C-alpha positions, 0 to 999 in steps of 0.5 A: 499499500502507498504511504505518505511520509512526514518528516517531524523533528529528525523522525519519519512518520507514514500515514496511510493517505485518506480516503478520495473526497472533495477538495479542501484547503487547510488553513490555521483553524481548520478546513475549509469545504471546496465552494459548492459547484456552479447551478446550472438549469436544465436545458428544456427549462432553459431554452424554455424560458430565453425563448419567453424572454425573447418574445414577451421583451420584443412584444413589451417593446412594441407597447412601449414605443406606442406609449411613447406615440400616444404620450406625443412629447417625443419619441426614441430616435428611430421611433421618430423616423418611423413615424416620419416615414409613416407620415409621408406614405400614410401607413401605420407607423409598426408597418413602417417600422416593419419595413425598416427593420426589413431594409436595414437586415438587408443592409447587414449582407455586405457586413457579413453580420449573421442574423439570430432568431432574435433578430428576424423575431425583431422585425416582426413582432415589435411592429405588430404589438406597436399598431396592436397597442395604438389600436387600443389605448384610446388617444390622450390630450391631456398634459396630465395623461401624456406625462405619465404615458411618457414615463411609463413607455420609457420604464417599460421600454427598459425592462422590454429591452433587458428580457430580450437582450438577456435571452441571447437570440441575436441583436435587433437589426439595427443594432447589429448595423451599428455593430457591423459599421464599427467594425467596417469603419474601425470607428467608436460604437459610440461614434458609430452610434451618435452618428446613425442616431443623430441622422435618424432623428434628423430625417424623421424630424424632416418628415414630421416625427416627433421630437420633444422632451421624451427624446432627450429624457429617453436618450438619458434614461435608456441606457441605465434602465437597460443595464438594469434590466439585463442584471435582473433577467440575466439567464444561467447557463445551461447544462454542458453539452445541452446544445439548444441550436440557437446564436447565443451573444454576450448581451452586455455588447448591445444595450438598445434595441436596433 
């Protein structure tokens, strides 16, 4: 039998090896058990949760955008463009959102961007949810109603952003355009994003889109809100080798819907 030998004051003391067990760290006051293993979610439940978060988040994003439209105090940057194009074409703002999303997605091809399930779903679900909400919510005229609608729309937008991005099924078309341009041009994300949003706001405003205090409040609040809800709705890792067969990326790379 193998034995371990410990030298003590010039003598050798043979000690049989202990039974196999969990790794332990010896300290001055005793032994400390090894930390417990990372908890992993079951593969089926993991995928179900991610799909639920994806579609709940996209639907709520459409609802939040509709609330901003009803408030009439200023829209998010791409919403300004969608509203301006809706005024120009006579289409609903939700349909315009779908058309613009599909057109932006085509721009991914020369940039060799790879869409995920969330990317394609984003194009359709947000626009449909927006038009559905606008059809159900009555128009608001009093400022005492419009201000709460604006605040609710921005807060709900933050919740929706955290839900669908944390699901990790791929970025929205407009966010993918931003990251694609960043890679192709070598410019910073901040510069590319700012340039895109200034362009779409200016174009949308020229076409009749609403720019106001809500646009500024949205720009200031959405980053911290999205960051907060990304942590709240973070999905735990699946079991090793579960293989969900869907695209998964780092949610921290994208803060706003594209």
